[in-house]
N, C-alpha and C positions, 0 to 999 in steps of 0.2 A: 127714030131715037130708040135705043135699046137699054139705056141706063141713065140715071140721074142721081145726083146727090145735092143736098142743101145743108150747108153748115155756116157757122158764124161764131162770133165771140163777144164777150162783154168786157173786154180788156183784161180779164183775169182768166177765165175758163173758156175753152172751146166747146161748141155744141154741134153735134150732127143731128139735125132735125128730121132728115128724111134721106133714105137710100132705097132705090128701087131698080131692079134689073128685070127686063122682060123674061118671062118663064122660058121662052124659046132660046134665050141667050145666057142662062145661068150655068154655073160651073165652067165658065170660060175665062175666069179671072177678071171680069169686067168690074164686079162689085169691089173686089180687093184693090184694083187699080184706082177706082174712084175714091175709095177711102184714103189711099196713099196720097193722091193728089190733093185731097181736102186737108189732110193733116200736114202736108208739106206747106200748103198755103197758110194754114194757121201758124205753123212754126215760123214762117217768114214774117208774121205779124207779132212774134214774140210769145206766142201761146204754146205752152209745153204740155198742158193737161187738158183733156177733153172728156166730155160726157155725152151720153145718149140715153134716150128712154125707149123701152121696148115692152110691148104687151107681154105679160108673163106667160101666156099660153102660146106664144110664137116660137115653137120649137126650132124651126128652120133658122129663124133669126138668132136664137140663142146659140145654136151650133156655129153659125157664121161668125158672130162676133167673138165667141170663145176661141175659135180657130185662128182669128187674127190677133189674139193675145189680150183682148179686152177682159177686164175683171168684173164679174158679177158682184154688185155691192148689196149688202144686207143692212148697212148702217145708215142708209138714207131713206127718209120718208118723202113721198111725193104728195103734195096737196094740189088740188085743182079748184078753180072757181069759174063759174059761168056768169059773166056780168049781165045782170038783168034776168037771169034764169031762176034765181032763188036757190035755196039749199038742196032741193030735191029734183032739180032739173036734169 
């Protein structure tokens, strides 16, 4: 396996939870093709708008998603919760 993508939807929005391509196979269009296939599958389910989360210091990821036309959002706040871990876990 050289690449994988995991996506889904909540009946309103699509989400790409994970995309990975082996370092040895990057810059060959594999990631872009996986994204296209995922978005096409979401579109077939009636999903027009999708989101993803990316660690802010992931420069390669930021370049990749921007190159594909994804918009960096500054108007959304992300909250996380670890069930059973307490507020400082």
